[in-house]
N, C-alpha and C positions, 0 to 999 in steps of 0.2 A: 447713213441715216436717211436713205430714200424716203419711208414710209413719213416719219417727222418732218421732210421738205413738204411732200404731197398733201398731208394734212392741214400744215399751217397756210400753204400756198392756196390752198381752195378757199379757207376761211375768211383771207384777205383778199382773193378775187370777189367772193360775194360781196364782202362788206363796199369793194370798187363798183361793181357792177349795179349796187342798191343804192350806190351816191351817198352812202355813209361817211367815206372822206373821199378826198381827190388823190389821195394814195398816201404809201407808207413802206418804213422797211422795218424789219425785225431780225437782231443777231442774239443769239444765244450761244454761251460759253460754259463747259465744264470742265473743271479742275483745268483753266486757262487755255483749253483748247476749243474751238470753233465745231458745234455743234450743227446748227443751222445758220443758215443768213438766205432773208427770202426779201424781195422788193417785187410791188405792185403799184399799178394805177402813175398818176403822174404830181410832181412839183411844180407844175406850171401848165394846168388845162388847155389853156386858151392856146397855148405854143406847143403844145404836145410833147415839151419835156418831162419827161420820165423820172420817177424817184430812182435813186442809184445810188450805191455805196455808201459816196463821198458827199451826198445831198446834205447840206446846212441845214439843220431847225433852231428855232428860237426856242430854247429851253423853260424860260420863265420859270416856275416853281421849281423846276429839276435843278434849277440853279442853288437850290437851298443847301444841299448834301455838302454841296463844295465849300460853301460857308461855311457850314457846320464844321467842315475837317479843317479851314485854316484857324477859326478861333482855337478850338482842340489841341492842334497843334501848339499854338500861340501859348495856351497851357501848360502843355509838357514842356515847354522851355522855360516858364516861370515867368513869361512876357506877361501874362494876365492869370489874375485870379477868379474863377467862376465864381466866388460866393461874394465876390464885391461889387458895391456897390457903383453903377455905371457912370455915375458923374464923377468917378475918380479917371474915370479916361475921358469923359465926355463932358465938361462943366457944364453945358446948355443943360443937362438936365440936373441941377443942385437941388430947383423947385420943383416937385411933381405932383402934382394933384390928378383927386380922383372926383368925376363928376357923373352921380347916380341919383337919375330923373331930375335933374338941373338941379341938384343940391353938390357945390363944389367944396372939399374940404382938402387940407393935406393928407398925402398919403399915409395911412399909418405904418407900411412897410416899405422900404425903399423898390426900386426895378435891381437885380442881381444881373452878371453875365449869363447867368445860368437862367435866369426868368427869361432872357432873348430867347437862348436855343431852344427853350421850353414852350415858347410860345405862351407864356404865362406870366407876360411882362403889362399887359393891360392896355398896350399901344396896336390901335386898331389898324385896319384896312379903313377906306373911304365906305362908310353907312349912315345911311340916314336915320336910323335907329335908335342911335345914342348922340349924344353932345361930341363925344369925343370923335365919333366915327363921321360926323359931320365935320369936325372942325381937320379931320385928315382930309377929307374931301375937298376941303378947300386948299388945303396944301398941293395936293395932286391936280387941281384944277390951274393952282398957279404954274406949276411946271410945263402943265402942257401949252399953255399961253404964252410962254418962254422957250416953249422947244426948238424953233426955228429961229428964233434971234440970234443976237451977239452976249446976250447974258442969262445962259441954260443956268438953271441948277444944278450946283454942283451937289456929288455924295456929302462933304461935310455940312452944306447950306442945309440940305435937304435934312440933317439931324436936328440942325439949329431951329430949323419952323418945327419938326414934330415934338421938337422938344418944348415948346409954348403950348402944345396941347394939352385938355386934361386926358388923363386916362378913365379908362372905360370899367377897370374896378380895381381892387386893391392887389398890387405885384404879388405873385405866388397863390391867388386864392383858385384858380381855374385856367382851363385852356381857351385861348381864343386867337382862331388864325387871323394874323394883322402885319405890320411892317417891320414889326421886331427884325427877320431877316437883312435888310435894309441898315437897322440901324447896327447891327453886328459887322455888315461892313465898314459901316463909317468907323466902328470903334477899331476894328483892325488898321484901318488906313492912320487914325490918328496915334495908336499905340507903336506901329512899325516906322512910322515917318516916310512912309511907299503909297502910292498910289494903290489903290486895291486891287485893280487889274496887275499892277506889279509884283505885288506881293504874292497874288496867285501864280505869276507868270514863275518867278524866282522859286517857289516851294514847291509847287506842282508841274504846270504845264509843261516846260522846259523839259524837266528830267521824264516825265510820264510820256513825253512825245505827242504831247495833246497840239499839236499843229493847228488845226482845223477851229480850236477854241479861244473865244474872246468875245468883250462884250461889243465888239461891231464885227462887221463883215465887210474886208478892204477889197477896192474895185475890182480886184484879180479874182477875186473867188464869189462875187454879187451874183454871178450867174448859177451858182450852184445852192443858192438861199430858195427854198421853199417858200413858194405865196402862200399867205394863210386863206384859208376858205371858210365859208358858213353856209347856211342851208338859207333857200328861198322857194317860193311856188315854182319857178324856173331852174330848180335845180343848185347844184353848186355855184356859188359867186367867189370872186375874190375879194375877199375884207380888209379894206387896206385902213388898218385902223393903228393909232398911238394907243398903246395901254399903260398904265404903270409910268406915265413918266418917261417913256422912251420911244424912239423914231419908228415907225412902222420898217423903213428901209433899212437900218444898221448899218449906214452906209458911211458913218463918220467914228469917230473914239469919242463917244460922249461923256459929257463934265457928270453926269449920275451914273456913278457904277453901281446897278441895284444886285445888291446881294442877295436879295430875293426872287428875282426876275431876269437878270440883265442878261447871263450867258448866251451864246449862240454853239454850237457844236456838233458834230457828227457820231452816228453811234459808236463806230470803231474808236474814236478820241475817248467818250465817254465810258468805253469799257475798258479803257486803260485804268482811268480813275476808279471803276467800280473793283475791277481785278485788283488793284493795289490792296483796296480794303480788304478782299477775300485773302488775299496771302498775307493778313496782320501787317501791312505796313511797307512790304517790299516789291519792288518792280525791277527785273532782269538783276536781280543780285545787288539793286541800291534800295538802302532803307529810305522810304520816303517820309514814313510817320513814324513815332514808338510804338511799338505792338501794344504798349497799354495804353495808349492814346486811343487807336483803333479799337481798342475794346470799350473802352468808354465812350466812343462816337456811336458805336454801333449798339449799345448795349443797353444805355441809359434809358430809362422810362419812366414817365408820369404816374404817379398812383391813381386807382381806380377812380375815386372820389374826385377828381381834377378833368374827368374826360368825357362828361356827359355832353361839351358841346362838339367834341369830335367826331363821336359816335352820332349824333344829329342832323352834323352837316354830311357825311360821309358816312351812311348806314352800311355799306359794303366791305367797311372797315370794322365790322363786328370781329371780336378775336384780336386787335390791334392793340397795341398802346401807342406813345407817340413821345420822342426825347429827341432833340438834337437836329431839327427839323427833318425827321423822319419818321414816317408808322415803323413799329416794331412788330412783330406775331407775337403773343404771348398765349396764344388757345388756338390751337392750329384746328381744334373741333366747332371752333363758332366762326371761321373766316368763310366769304365767298368765294375765295381763293385755291386753288391747291397748294397749299403754303405751309410749311415746316415752322416749328416755334424758332424764333431769332432770324426768320426770314424780315430784310428790312429794303427800304427804298422810297422812293415821290415819283411825282408824274407833273407834270405843267400844264398850264390854262390852254395849251392848245393840242394836250392830248400827249405825248410826250412821254415816256414812263421808264421806271428804272426799279431793280428787283435784283438783291442780291440774295441766296439760299445757301449761308454757310455750311448748313448741317448735310449738303449733297454738291459744294463748288458749284453753285451755276448761277451764271448772270445773265437776264434777259432784259433787253431794252429793246423800246419801239420809237419810231421817229414818226412823227405825225403833226399837221398843222391845221386842224380843225378849231373853230371859235369855242371856248367854252369846253372842251372837251368832246362835248357832246357825240356821238355814237363811237366815238375812238375809244370812249373808257367801256361800253360793252363789248366793243371788237377787244382790246387788249386785255380782259379779262377770260375772253373764250380762247385766246392765242395761250393764256399762260396755264389755264388748266387742260391745254391740250399738248403743251410741251411739256408739261410735268407727267402727263399721262403715259407718254411715248417715254420720256426719260427714265422713269424711276419703273 
């Protein structure tokens, strides 16, 4: 696949030369076999350390598909009911109130587990435009203030603090991107009786040989953790920022294990999780998830009338629906990507990207660390379209 490598490499090198990104890598598999791997630029500009195949990236929201898989696995085991009120598992949510334009009242419908997985819970991220969003902002500010002390917020405490807040709308009414995945992580922890990280290790990471995936990066691997970069009038500069209740350094096991944003990983590690999904739950002859669970995880989608905010936030996702913390392609004629019906995946705040194409057996992963996705979003769309053009 020399032609594919040359095309991908040229696109990535132009992005690095233009200062769009510090560096990145791209891995593409087809039917479990590697089609192309390419790396360009630096994980550490100041010390001239290049991006390598084992570079570790902060996944941020690319954590969410793993969290969804864990929840659906528990449903497959009969340990949780996707239609159940979450207060059955998280009693702190026994009082659920909605605040619309300053008017607070009891929620007419309760949050279900499925509402969490579909981002229809009404639980927001920090947002100054709504009362619930402002209350969420206060929770995350509290976490930031305690991040380097002896009293850091735990996964359980995060759920308890968020449960006191107002919802932005009646659960089930519509999609809104928010803290639902973090609450899902807390739910998995509470029901399983295990730390969320331990549940993921026992059920996914160990069996999938995901040895570089965790909620922190130990000292022996810190040298491989990519720095985060932002744009400035002087070019790219390192952006040392704590975000969404997580330490920039990722150097110690966190008390708060964020189901929405906490994992760090490599493209090879994540490709094993992605390949397991494409194989209907199998990995190296071992069943990781039931086939029916994978089908539900990757095919359950919101109805069109609930998706207006989804398209409003990400206009490039026209043609897509949403479910189980992932985009799912419904109408390939309407997308900005060369995607086929049923393609699914998600990306992260720093630009990491995951795509599975079930119709063609293709997995595409990009690793990058650019604040707010930035120009990495444009780059990965160029790369995906180039890859699909060559392979198909």
